[in-house]
C-alpha positions as CSV (number, residue, x, y, z in Angstrom):
1,M,-52.2,244.1,163.7
2,K,-48.2,244.0,164.2
3,A,-48.5,239.7,164.6
4,R,-50.2,239.6,161.3
5,R,-46.4,241.6,159.9
6,I,-44.0,239.3,162.7
7,Y,-46.0,236.0,160.9
8,P,-44.0,236.1,157.5
9,L,-41.4,236.9,158.7
10,L,-41.0,234.1,160.9
11,W,-41.9,231.2,158.4
12,G,-39.6,233.1,156.3
13,V,-36.4,231.8,159.1
14,A,-38.6,228.4,159.6
15,F,-38.0,227.7,156.1
16,L,-34.4,229.6,155.4
17,V,-33.3,227.4,158.4
18,S,-34.4,224.3,157.3
19,A,-33.4,224.9,154.1
20,Y,-29.6,225.2,155.8
21,G,-30.8,221.9,157.6
22,T,-31.5,220.2,154.8
23,Y,-28.6,221.2,153.0
24,Q,-26.3,220.2,155.7
25,I,-27.3,216.5,156.2
26,V,-26.9,216.4,152.3
27,R,-23.6,217.9,152.2
28,S,-22.5,215.5,155.3
29,L,-23.5,212.1,153.5
30,L,-22.6,212.8,150.2
31,T,-18.9,213.4,151.2
32,T,-16.5,210.9,151.6
33,E,-13.5,210.6,153.8
34,P,-10.0,210.9,152.6
35,D,-8.3,207.1,151.7
36,N,-6.1,206.1,155.1
37,P,-4.3,203.4,154.8
38,A,-3.9,202.9,158.7
39,R,-7.2,202.8,158.8
40,D,-7.3,199.7,155.4
41,R,-4.0,198.0,157.2
42,I,-5.9,197.7,160.7
43,R,-8.9,196.6,159.5
44,A,-6.7,194.2,157.2
45,L,-5.3,192.7,160.3
46,I,-8.7,192.6,162.5
47,D,-10.0,190.1,159.0
48,E,-6.5,188.2,159.6
49,A,-7.1,187.8,163.2
50,D,-10.9,186.8,162.6
51,Q,-9.5,184.0,159.8
52,L,-7.0,182.4,163.0
53,L,-9.7,182.6,165.3
54,K,-12.0,180.6,163.1
55,T,-9.7,178.3,162.5
56,L,-8.0,177.7,165.9
57,D,-12.1,176.7,166.8
58,E,-12.2,174.6,163.9
59,Q,-8.8,172.3,165.3
60,R,-10.1,172.0,168.6
61,R,-13.2,171.1,167.5
62,A,-11.5,168.2,164.9
């Protein structure tokens, strides 16, 4: 008889845990990172380096 009383509690706990997990996943997906000028500058430098490497490869082949 005790098992019959525990099952609804277990289902309720499982539902709450899954709802909380879903909330955390959705929250992490919707949160945007703040603008970071250093990150943007690093990306620009990497792009510039890639462009220079492409130019050097083209000059070597020519």
